[in-house]
TORTOR-627402 format. One record per residue (C-alpha): residue in one letter; y, z, x negated; residue number from 1. Coordinates in steps of 0.1 Angstrom, whole numbers, plus 2048, in hexadecimal, padded with zeros to 3 digits. Example, Ala and Ser with C-alpha at 12.3 -4.5 7.8 and 13.67 -1.06 7.14 Angstrom:
REM residues 2
<atom "A" <7D3 84E 785> 1>
<atom "S" <7F5 847 777> 2>
REM end
This chain:
REM residues 531
<atom "M" <7A4 14E BF7> 1>
<atom "N" <7B1 171 BFF> 2>
<atom "F" <79D 185 C18> 3>
<atom "N" <7AA 1A5 C28> 4>
<atom "I" <78C 1BA C33> 5>
<atom "P" <791 1D5 C4D> 6>
<atom "N" <779 1F3 C4B> 7>
<atom "F" <75F 1F1 C66> 8>
<atom "N" <73F 205 C6B> 9>
<atom "I" <72A 1EC C7E> 10>
<atom "N" <706 1F4 C84> 11>
<atom "L" <6ED 1ED CA0> 12>
<atom "P" <6EE 20C CB6> 13>
<atom "N" <6CB 216 CC0> 14>
<atom "F" <6C0 230 CD9> 15>
<atom "K" <69E 242 CDB> 16>
<atom "G" <68D 23C CFC> 17>
<atom "K" <6A3 21E D04> 18>
<atom "Q" <6A3 1FA CFC> 19>
<atom "P" <6B8 1F6 CDC> 20>
<atom "I" <6D8 1E3 CE1> 21>
<atom "S" <6F3 1D3 CCC> 22>
<atom "Q" <717 1D9 CD5> 23>
<atom "S" <72F 1BC CD6> 24>
<atom "L" <748 1C5 CBA> 25>
<atom "N" <763 1B2 CAA> 26>
<atom "P" <752 1A4 C8A> 27>
<atom "L" <760 1A9 C68> 28>
<atom "S" <77B 18E C64> 29>
<atom "F" <788 17D C44> 30>
<atom "K" <7AA 16E C41> 31>
<atom "S" <7A7 14A C3B> 32>
<atom "Q" <7BE 12B C38> 33>
<atom "Q" <7A2 116 C48> 34>
<atom "P" <7A7 10B C6C> 35>
<atom "Q" <794 11E C86> 36>
<atom "N" <785 100 C98> 37>
<atom "D" <764 0EF C8E> 38>
<atom "T" <754 110 C88> 39>
<atom "F" <72E 118 C87> 40>
<atom "E" <720 139 C91> 41>
<atom "L" <6FF 145 C84> 42>
<atom "S" <6EB 165 C88> 43>
<atom "V" <6D2 16E C6D> 44>
<atom "G" <6B7 188 C71> 45>
<atom "Y" <6AB 195 C4F> 46>
<atom "I" <691 1AB C40> 47>
<atom "N" <687 1B4 C1C> 48>
<atom "D" <66D 1CA C0B> 49>
<atom "T" <658 1D1 C2A> 50>
<atom "H" <63A 1D8 C13> 51>
<atom "G" <61F 1D2 C2C> 52>
<atom "Q" <62A 1EE C43> 53>
<atom "A" <618 1E7 C63> 54>
<atom "N" <628 200 C7A> 55>
<atom "N" <64B 1F7 C6F> 56>
<atom "M" <643 1D2 C71> 57>
<atom "M" <639 1D7 C96> 58>
<atom "R" <65A 1E9 C9D> 59>
<atom "I" <66E 1CE C8B> 60>
<atom "L" <65E 1B4 CA1> 61>
<atom "S" <66D 1C6 CBF> 62>
<atom "G" <691 1C4 CB1> 63>
<atom "I" <696 1A8 C99> 64>
<atom "K" <6AE 18D CA5> 65>
<atom "G" <6BF 16F C96> 66>
<atom "D" <6C2 149 C98> 67>
<atom "L" <6B3 149 C75> 68>
<atom "R" <69C 164 C67> 69>
<atom "L" <698 169 C42> 70>
<atom "S" <688 182 C29> 71>
<atom "G" <692 18E C07> 72>
<atom "G" <66E 191 BFC> 73>
<atom "D" <653 1AB BF7> 74>
<atom "N" <646 1A7 C1A> 75>
<atom "D" <622 1AD C0F> 76>
<atom "I" <611 1C7 BF8> 77>
<atom "G" <5F0 1CD BE7> 78>
<atom "D" <5D5 1BA BD4> 79>
<atom "E" <5B6 1A8 BDF> 80>
<atom "K" <5A8 1C8 BEE> 81>
<atom "N" <5C3 1C6 C08> 82>
<atom "K" <5BA 1A6 C1A> 83>
<atom "A" <5C0 1B5 C3D> 84>
<atom "V" <5E3 1C0 C33> 85>
<atom "H" <5EA 19D C26> 86>
<atom "K" <5DE 18D C47> 87>
<atom "M" <5F3 1A6 C5B> 88>
<atom "T" <612 19F C46> 89>
<atom "A" <60E 179 C4C> 90>
<atom "K" <60A 180 C72> 91>
<atom "F" <62A 195 C71> 92>
<atom "L" <63E 17A C5F> 93>
<atom "N" <633 160 C78> 94>
<atom "L" <63A 176 C96> 95>
<atom "A" <65C 17F C88> 96>
<atom "R" <663 15A C82> 97>
<atom "I" <66D 15F C5E> 98>
<atom "T" <676 13C C53> 99>
<atom "A" <676 144 C2E> 100>
<atom "S" <673 160 C15> 101>
<atom "A" <67B 168 BF1> 102>
<atom "F" <65B 169 BDB> 103>
<atom "G" <65A 18E BD1> 104>
<atom "N" <644 1A1 BB9> 105>
<atom "H" <62E 1B1 BD3> 106>
<atom "E" <625 18E BDF> 107>
<atom "L" <612 18C BBE> 108>
<atom "D" <600 1AE BBF> 109>
<atom "T" <5E1 199 BC5> 110>
<atom "T" <5D4 17B BB3> 111>
<atom "Q" <5E7 15A BB4> 112>
<atom "A" <5C9 14A BC7> 113>
<atom "D" <5CA 165 BE1> 114>
<atom "F" <5F0 162 BE4> 115>
<atom "I" <5EC 13D BEB> 116>
<atom "D" <5D3 146 C07> 117>
<atom "N" <5EB 160 C15> 118>
<atom "M" <607 147 C14> 119>
<atom "A" <5F2 12E C27> 120>
<atom "M" <5F1 146 C44> 121>
<atom "T" <617 148 C45> 122>
<atom "E" <62B 12F C58> 123>
<atom "G" <64B 136 C44> 124>
<atom "T" <652 12C C20> 125>
<atom "Y" <653 140 C00> 126>
<atom "L" <670 136 BE9> 127>
<atom "S" <676 13B BC4> 128>
<atom "A" <68B 125 BAD> 129>
<atom "N" <684 13A B8E> 130>
<atom "F" <65F 141 B8F> 131>
<atom "K" <64D 12C B75> 132>
<atom "K" <62A 127 B67> 133>
<atom "N" <620 120 B43> 134>
<atom "D" <61A 0FA B40> 135>
<atom "A" <5F8 100 B32> 136>
<atom "W" <5ED 11C B49> 137>
<atom "E" <5CC 10A B51> 138>
<atom "E" <5C2 10C B2C> 139>
<atom "L" <5C5 132 B29> 140>
<atom "E" <5A6 142 B1C> 141>
<atom "D" <5A6 15E B36> 142>
<atom "N" <58D 159 B51> 143>
<atom "L" <59E 145 B6D> 144>
<atom "E" <586 150 B88> 145>
<atom "E" <589 175 B7F> 146>
<atom "Y" <5AF 174 B80> 147>
<atom "G" <5B2 15C B9D> 148>
<atom "R" <5CC 147 B8B> 149>
<atom "A" <5D8 129 B9D> 150>
<atom "G" <5F6 111 B9F> 151>
<atom "V" <60B 12A BB4> 152>
<atom "D" <62B 11A BA7> 153>
<atom "K" <621 0F9 BB8> 154>
<atom "E" <61D 10C BD9> 155>
<atom "L" <640 11B BD8> 156>
<atom "E" <660 108 BE1> 157>
<atom "K" <680 10D BCD> 158>
<atom "S" <696 105 BEB> 159>
<atom "K" <694 0F6 C0D> 160>
<atom "I" <6AA 0E9 C2A> 161>
<atom "V" <6A6 0F6 C4D> 162>
<atom "E" <6B8 0EC C6D> 163>
<atom "V" <6C6 108 C83> 164>
<atom "K" <6DB 100 CA3> 165>
<atom "G" <6E0 0DD C97> 166>
<atom "E" <6ED 0E7 C75> 167>
<atom "K" <6DB 0E3 C54> 168>
<atom "I" <6D7 103 C3F> 169>
<atom "G" <6CD 104 C1B> 170>
<atom "L" <6B5 11F C0E> 171>
<atom "V" <6AE 128 BE9> 172>
<atom "G" <697 143 BDC> 173>
<atom "A" <696 159 BBC> 174>
<atom "S" <67C 171 BAE> 175>
<atom "P" <682 191 B9A> 176>
<atom "Q" <683 191 B74> 177>
<atom "D" <66C 1B0 B73> 178>
<atom "M" <653 19F B8B> 179>
<atom "F" <635 1A4 B75> 180>
<atom "D" <63E 1C8 B6C> 181>
<atom "R" <63D 1D0 B91> 182>
<atom "T" <61D 1BF B9D> 183>
<atom "T" <5FD 1D2 BA1> 184>
<atom "H" <5EA 1BD B88> 185>
<atom "P" <601 1AE B6D> 186>
<atom "S" <5E2 1A0 B5B> 187>
<atom "Y" <5DD 188 B78> 188>
<atom "H" <5FD 176 B70> 189>
<atom "K" <600 173 B4A> 190>
<atom "D" <603 14D B50> 191>
<atom "C" <624 152 B64> 192>
<atom "K" <648 15A B5C> 193>
<atom "V" <669 15F B6D> 194>
<atom "D" <688 151 B5D> 195>
<atom "S" <6A2 168 B4E> 196>
<atom "L" <6C1 171 B63> 197>
<atom "E" <6D6 157 B51> 198>
<atom "E" <6BB 13C B56> 199>
<atom "T" <6B7 148 B7A> 200>
<atom "I" <6DC 142 B81> 201>
<atom "E" <6D8 11F B74> 202>
<atom "D" <6B8 11A B89> 203>
<atom "I" <6CA 125 BA8> 204>
<atom "Q" <6E9 111 BA2> 205>
<atom "E" <6D4 0F2 B9C> 206>
<atom "E" <6C4 0F6 BBE> 207>
<atom "V" <6E5 0FE BCF> 208>
<atom "N" <6F5 0DF BBF> 209>
<atom "D" <6D8 0CA BCC> 210>
<atom "L" <6DD 0D7 BEF> 211>
<atom "K" <702 0D1 BED> 212>
<atom "E" <6FC 0AD BE3> 213>
<atom "K" <6E7 0A9 C02> 214>
<atom "G" <704 0B4 C17> 215>
<atom "I" <6FA 0D9 C1D> 216>
<atom "N" <717 0F0 C1D> 217>
<atom "K" <707 110 C2A> 218>
<atom "I" <6EF 11F C10> 219>
<atom "F" <6DB 13F C0F> 220>
<atom "L" <6CB 14E BF0> 221>
<atom "L" <6AB 161 BF8> 222>
<atom "S" <6AB 179 BDB> 223>
<atom "H" <692 193 BCE> 224>
<atom "L" <6A7 197 BAE> 225>
<atom "G" <6B6 1B9 BB8> 226>
<atom "Y" <6D9 1C5 BC4> 227>
<atom "K" <6EC 1C4 BA2> 228>
<atom "K" <6DE 1A2 B99> 229>
<atom "D" <6E7 195 BBB> 230>
<atom "Q" <70B 1A0 BB5> 231>
<atom "T" <70B 18C B94> 232>
<atom "I" <6FC 16D BA5> 233>
<atom "A" <716 16F BC0> 234>
<atom "Q" <733 16D BA7> 235>
<atom "K" <723 155 B8E> 236>
<atom "T" <719 139 BA5> 237>
<atom "K" <729 121 BBC> 238>
<atom "G" <71E 117 BDF> 239>
<atom "I" <70A 136 BEA> 240>
<atom "D" <716 146 C0B> 241>
<atom "V" <6FD 162 C10> 242>
<atom "I" <6E4 174 BFB> 243>
<atom "I" <6C7 184 C0E> 244>
<atom "G" <6BC 19D BF4> 245>
<atom "G" <6A0 1B5 BEC> 246>
<atom "H" <68C 1C6 BD0> 247>
<atom "T" <6A3 1E4 BC9> 248>
<atom "H" <6A0 1F2 BED> 249>
<atom "E" <6C5 1F6 BF3> 250>
<atom "L" <6D1 1FD C17> 251>
<atom "I" <6F1 1E9 C1A> 252>
<atom "R" <704 1EF C3A> 253>
<atom "D" <722 1DB C46> 254>
<atom "I" <736 1C5 C2F> 255>
<atom "K" <74C 1D4 C14> 256>
<atom "E" <75F 1C1 BF9> 257>
<atom "G" <751 1CA BD6> 258>
<atom "D" <732 1D7 BE6> 259>
<atom "N" <721 1BB BF8> 260>
<atom "L" <73E 1A2 BFB> 261>
<atom "F" <746 18F BDC> 262>
<atom "Y" <757 16E BD3> 263>
<atom "S" <746 150 BC3> 264>
<atom "K" <752 13C BA6> 265>
<atom "D" <764 126 BBE> 266>
<atom "N" <774 145 BCF> 267>
<atom "E" <760 143 BEF> 268>
<atom "P" <750 162 C00> 269>
<atom "V" <72C 16C BF9> 270>
<atom "I" <71B 187 C0D> 271>
<atom "I" <6FE 19B C01> 272>
<atom "T" <6E5 1AD C18> 273>
<atom "Q" <6C8 1C5 C11> 274>
<atom "A" <6B6 1DB C2B> 275>
<atom "G" <6A6 1F7 C17> 276>
<atom "K" <680 1F8 C13> 277>
<atom "N" <65F 1FB C25> 278>
<atom "G" <66D 1EB C45> 279>
<atom "N" <680 20B C4D> 280>
<atom "Y" <69E 1F5 C56> 281>
<atom "F" <6A5 1D0 C5D> 282>
<atom "G" <6C5 1BD C62> 283>
<atom "E" <6D9 1A3 C75> 284>
<atom "L" <6F5 190 C64> 285>
<atom "N" <70D 17E C7C> 286>
<atom "L" <721 163 C6B> 287>
<atom "T" <73D 14A C73> 288>
<atom "F" <741 12C C5C> 289>
<atom "D" <75E 114 C5C> 290>
<atom "K" <75A 0EE C5B> 291>
<atom "D" <756 0EF C35> 292>
<atom "G" <73A 109 C36> 293>
<atom "V" <750 126 C2B> 294>
<atom "I" <74A 148 C3C> 295>
<atom "T" <768 153 C50> 296>
<atom "K" <759 16F C64> 297>
<atom "A" <73B 186 C5F> 298>
<atom "Q" <72A 1A4 C6D> 299>
<atom "N" <70D 1B6 C5C> 300>
<atom "N" <6F8 1CC C73> 301>
<atom "I" <6DC 1E4 C67> 302>
<atom "A" <6C2 1F0 C80> 303>
<atom "E" <6AC 20F C7A> 304>
<atom "T" <688 204 C81> 305>
<atom "D" <67C 226 C8D> 306>
<atom "L" <692 222 CAC> 307>
<atom "F" <67F 204 CB8> 308>
<atom "K" <65E 206 CCB> 309>
<atom "K" <63F 1F3 CC2> 310>
<atom "N" <635 1D7 CDA> 311>
<atom "L" <612 1DC CE8> 312>
<atom "V" <60A 1B7 CE4> 313>
<atom "N" <613 1B8 CBF> 314>
<atom "Q" <600 1D9 CBC> 315>
<atom "Y" <5E1 1C7 CC9> 316>
<atom "L" <5E5 1AA CB1> 317>
<atom "F" <5E9 1C1 C93> 318>
<atom "D" <5CC 1D7 C9E> 319>
<atom "E" <5B6 1B8 C9F> 320>
<atom "I" <5BE 1B4 C7A> 321>
<atom "L" <5C0 1D7 C6D> 322>
<atom "G" <5A9 1E9 C86> 323>
<atom "K" <5B3 200 CA2> 324>
<atom "P" <5C4 220 C95> 325>
<atom "E" <5B6 242 C9B> 326>
<atom "T" <5CA 261 CA5> 327>
<atom "V" <5C4 279 C88> 328>
<atom "G" <5DC 297 C8D> 329>
<atom "Y" <5FD 2A6 C96> 330>
<atom "I" <61A 2AD C7F> 331>
<atom "K" <62E 2CB C8B> 332>
<atom "S" <64B 2C5 C73> 333>
<atom "A" <653 2B0 C55> 334>
<atom "P" <673 2AC C40> 335>
<atom "A" <688 28D C3E> 336>
<atom "H" <67A 272 C28> 337>
<atom "P" <68A 26F C05> 338>
<atom "V" <6A2 253 C00> 339>
<atom "S" <69D 24F BDA> 340>
<atom "L" <67F 24E BC2> 341>
<atom "I" <68F 26B BAF> 342>
<atom "D" <690 282 BCE> 343>
<atom "E" <672 29A BD2> 344>
<atom "N" <65B 28C BEC> 345>
<atom "P" <64B 2A7 C02> 346>
<atom "H" <637 28D C15> 347>
<atom "A" <627 281 BF4> 348>
<atom "N" <622 2A5 BE9> 349>
<atom "F" <60F 2AC C09> 350>
<atom "V" <5F7 28F C01> 351>
<atom "C" <5F3 29E BDE> 352>
<atom "D" <5EA 2C0 BEE> 353>
<atom "V" <5D0 2AF C04> 354>
<atom "M" <5C0 29C BE8> 355>
<atom "R" <5BF 2BB BD2> 356>
<atom "E" <5B1 2D1 BEE> 357>
<atom "E" <597 2B8 BFA> 358>
<atom "T" <58A 2AF BD7> 359>
<atom "G" <58E 2D1 BC6> 360>
<atom "A" <5A2 2C2 BA9> 361>
<atom "D" <5B9 2D7 B94> 362>
<atom "I" <5D7 2C0 B9A> 363>
<atom "G" <5E1 2A5 BB3> 364>
<atom "L" <5F9 289 BAA> 365>
<atom "W" <609 26B BBB> 366>
<atom "H" <625 255 BAE> 367>
<atom "H" <644 252 BC4> 368>
<atom "C" <646 22C BC1> 369>
<atom "G" <624 22A BD2> 370>
<atom "V" <630 23D BF1> 371>
<atom "R" <639 224 C0C> 372>
<atom "N" <63F 23A C2B> 373>
<atom "Y" <641 25E C37> 374>
<atom "F" <633 276 C50> 375>
<atom "H" <646 27D C71> 376>
<atom "K" <645 298 C8B> 377>
<atom "G" <62C 292 CA7> 378>
<atom "V" <60B 281 CAB> 379>
<atom "I" <600 26C C8D> 380>
<atom "D" <5E6 251 C8B> 381>
<atom "S" <5D2 242 C6E> 382>
<atom "S" <5E8 223 C6C> 383>
<atom "E" <607 238 C66> 384>
<atom "V" <5F5 24B C4A> 385>
<atom "K" <5E9 22A C3C> 386>
<atom "D" <60E 21F C3B> 387>
<atom "M" <614 23B C23> 388>
<atom "S" <5FF 228 C0A> 389>
<atom "P" <5F7 205 C15> 390>
<atom "F" <5E7 1FC BF3> 391>
<atom "L" <5C2 202 BF1> 392>
<atom "D" <5BF 217 BD2> 393>
<atom "Y" <5A0 22C BD0> 394>
<atom "V" <5A3 252 BCC> 395>
<atom "V" <597 25E BAA> 396>
<atom "V" <592 280 B9A> 397>
<atom "A" <593 27E B74> 398>
<atom "N" <596 295 B56> 399>
<atom "V" <5B9 291 B48> 400>
<atom "T" <5C4 2A1 B27> 401>
<atom "E" <5E3 2B6 B28> 402>
<atom "K" <5F4 29E B10> 403>
<atom "N" <5ED 280 B25> 404>
<atom "L" <5FA 292 B44> 405>
<atom "V" <61A 29C B33> 406>
<atom "D" <61F 27A B22> 407>
<atom "T" <61B 269 B44> 408>
<atom "F" <636 27F B53> 409>
<atom "K" <64D 27A B35> 410>
<atom "N" <64A 255 B37> 411>
<atom "A" <64F 253 B5C> 412>
<atom "I" <66E 269 B5B> 413>
<atom "E" <67D 256 B3D> 414>
<atom "T" <678 234 B4D> 415>
<atom "T" <684 240 B6F> 416>
<atom "F" <6A5 24D B63> 417>
<atom "D" <6AA 22F B4C> 418>
<atom "T" <6AA 216 B68> 419>
<atom "S" <6C6 210 B81> 420>
<atom "D" <6AD 210 B9F> 421>
<atom "N" <69A 22F B92> 422>
<atom "K" <678 21E B91> 423>
<atom "P" <65C 227 B8E> 424>
<atom "G" <669 249 B9B> 425>
<atom "L" <65D 26C B97> 426>
<atom "I" <63A 27A B9E> 427>
<atom "A" <62E 28E BBC> 428>
<atom "V" <619 2AC BB3> 429>
<atom "S" <601 2C6 BBF> 430>
<atom "G" <5F7 2E3 BA7> 431>
<atom "L" <615 2DB B91> 432>
<atom "T" <63B 2E1 B8F> 433>
<atom "Y" <652 2D0 B76> 434>
<atom "T" <676 2CE B6C> 435>
<atom "V" <68A 2AF B64> 436>
<atom "N" <6AA 2AA B51> 437>
<atom "P" <6B8 28B B63> 438>
<atom "D" <6D5 287 B4B> 439>
<atom "E" <6BE 282 B2E> 440>
<atom "G" <6A0 275 B42> 441>
<atom "K" <689 28F B33> 442>
<atom "L" <66D 2A6 B3E> 443>
<atom "V" <679 2CA B37> 444>
<atom "D" <65C 2DF B41> 445>
<atom "M" <63C 2DF B56> 446>
<atom "T" <626 2FA B66> 447>
<atom "Y" <602 2F8 B72> 448>
<atom "I" <5FA 30D B90> 449>
<atom "D" <5D5 314 B93> 450>
<atom "K" <5C0 319 BB3> 451>
<atom "N" <5C8 33E BB3> 452>
<atom "G" <5ED 338 BB1> 453>
<atom "K" <5F0 343 B8D> 454>
<atom "K" <60B 330 B79> 455>
<atom "H" <603 322 B56> 456>
<atom "S" <620 314 B42> 457>
<atom "I" <619 2F2 B31> 458>
<atom "N" <62A 2EC B0F> 459>
<atom "V" <639 2CA B16> 460>
<atom "D" <645 2C7 AF1> 461>
<atom "N" <622 2CD AE4> 462>
<atom "P" <608 2C7 AFF> 463>
<atom "S" <5E3 2CD AF7> 464>
<atom "E" <5CE 2AE AEE> 465>
<atom "T" <5AE 2C1 AF7> 466>
<atom "K" <5B6 2D5 B16> 467>
<atom "T" <5AE 2C1 B36> 468>
<atom "Y" <5B5 2C3 B5B> 469>
<atom "S" <5A2 2B3 B77> 470>
<atom "V" <5BC 29D B87> 471>
<atom "V" <5B9 28B BA9> 472>
<atom "S" <5CE 26C BB0> 473>
<atom "D" <5C7 247 BB6> 474>
<atom "E" <5B8 230 B9C> 475>
<atom "F" <5D8 21C B99> 476>
<atom "F" <5EC 23A B8E> 477>
<atom "L" <5D1 249 B78> 478>
<atom "S" <5C7 22A B64> 479>
<atom "A" <5D5 209 B6F> 480>
<atom "G" <5FA 20E B7A> 481>
<atom "A" <612 1F5 B6A> 482>
<atom "D" <62E 20E B6A> 483>
<atom "F" <61B 22C B5C> 484>
<atom "L" <608 236 B3D> 485>
<atom "V" <5E2 238 B41> 486>
<atom "M" <5D9 25C B48> 487>
<atom "A" <5B3 258 B4A> 488>
<atom "E" <59C 23C B42> 489>
<atom "E" <57D 234 B57> 490>
<atom "K" <567 248 B3F> 491>
<atom "D" <57C 267 B49> 492>
<atom "Y" <575 263 B6E> 493>
<atom "I" <564 281 B7E> 494>
<atom "K" <560 270 BA0> 495>
<atom "Q" <56D 250 BB0> 496>
<atom "F" <56E 24F BD6> 497>
<atom "E" <56A 230 BEB> 498>
<atom "Y" <58A 235 BFE> 499>
<atom "D" <5B0 239 BF9> 500>
<atom "K" <5C7 256 BFF> 501>
<atom "D" <5CC 24D C24> 502>
<atom "Y" <5A7 254 C2C> 503>
<atom "I" <5A7 276 C1B> 504>
<atom "V" <5C7 280 C2D> 505>
<atom "C" <5BA 274 C4F> 506>
<atom "Q" <59A 288 C4B> 507>
<atom "Y" <5AF 2A7 C41> 508>
<atom "L" <5C6 2A4 C5F> 509>
<atom "K" <5A9 2A0 C77> 510>
<atom "K" <59A 2C1 C6B> 511>
<atom "Q" <5BA 2D5 C71> 512>
<atom "K" <5BA 2EC C8F> 513>
<atom "K" <5E0 2F1 C8F> 514>
<atom "P" <5FC 2D8 C8D> 515>
<atom "V" <605 2D1 C68> 516>
<atom "V" <626 2DC C59> 517>
<atom "I" <633 2C7 C3B> 518>
<atom "E" <64D 2DA C27> 519>
<atom "D" <665 2D6 C0A> 520>
<atom "T" <655 2EA BEE> 521>
<atom "N" <66C 2E4 BD0> 522>
<atom "R" <652 2D9 BB7> 523>
<atom "I" <66B 2C5 BA3> 524>
<atom "K" <689 2D6 B94> 525>
<atom "F" <6A7 2C5 B85> 526>
<atom "L" <6B9 2D3 B67> 527>
<atom "S" <6DA 2C2 B5C> 528>
<atom "S" <6E5 2C4 B38> 529>
<atom "K" <708 2C1 B45> 530>
<atom "S" <707 2E1 B59> 531>
REM end
């Protein structure tokens, strides 16, 4: 089939202070030899990678529409210390009427037993055709009670059939290959595996074939595989119409051939969606199918969550779970939030400044991949600060050798620039500046700035193994992070606090007598070897 795709820029127009509306525009049309009668129209509301962001979830509830509502996964976040967040996420999915979701890595930040409890609170279904358990997982020597291992694979479904407007729709799910590299506690899941991409394609095709044999000709893949792999899936399978994607945090607007419109092995159109990360956006995909279940028209709308107001009823329901937020301060100005993990993050730098000032540490650090929201101009409350870091990771001050500090930065930079999605990202700092060569993925130099403002150059090629700095961060980054080297072991801790970064920032904001200004401070410099 040959499709001629006109260029449209179709988005949901939203207006501050007014009820968001959707214009009635001519949808993107495909040329088709199929007759135009016996068509079926379907609107699909979709989300992905909301990461337990309470305030954005409440705004999404005010705007999400669709006959069918689906998720590309990573709705939740955090381990067993975050039970209130898990309960709130389940409430959101139910209120948003999410029928099914891909099974993402952050769903398994916690133990398998806890995830099963979380899933029991959710009216929708988690799907994964490629998530597997070792056959003899119950015989593993590791303490089952300590790691909360359970038969989570038996609680998931590979695919399911739902009925919408009198038509049966097939849904299939897929989990990411790097699932256990991107969970908070990989040790909890040594008894699990995710099939390779090649095996996953077979897993998905098997489920699609089974749905086809049951007479289903409209099939959605709920994928947490990532954008590039979704493109591969679209072209190497038969029978999938739409891929509701996630994991790589792409913001895919409209429909563009070669971007998010591809053709399957039987030359039928496959549309891919993804709506960024942290619930900053959500989408609505409007589709027209012919009598054979082939898409003939489509319109992909992306809505900006910030432009929707929170519903007071939903606010009350969330407050019952999370606690009523407290107004903590006023932000006079703040820069735009970064769009990439390799962009310097002034919001995270500010948190590092606060941690350093409040604890008296030499250096403050926070990894970019842990930052889930940003500050905004105006009144700010404790729930918005919590959304910056929805995990519960206790603040720690520890003695860190210069060598461990430099090695951590080297490893993070090399890994970040060696991956297509730039994970785990760079590191926000206070009391430090550093220079990166992005072409080579290398740390070029680093400078420590003491409390008196004096600069001390650090030899990144030969850092000291005996010189130490007091470093404040969270325990995940210092000693337990899956993506980072261990900077300090528990024996190196100077002090461990009984709260996370959000608490220390809230206490700081409440003490300020003037509105706070957050600025770009150019603590990360980039040096290209090509320049």
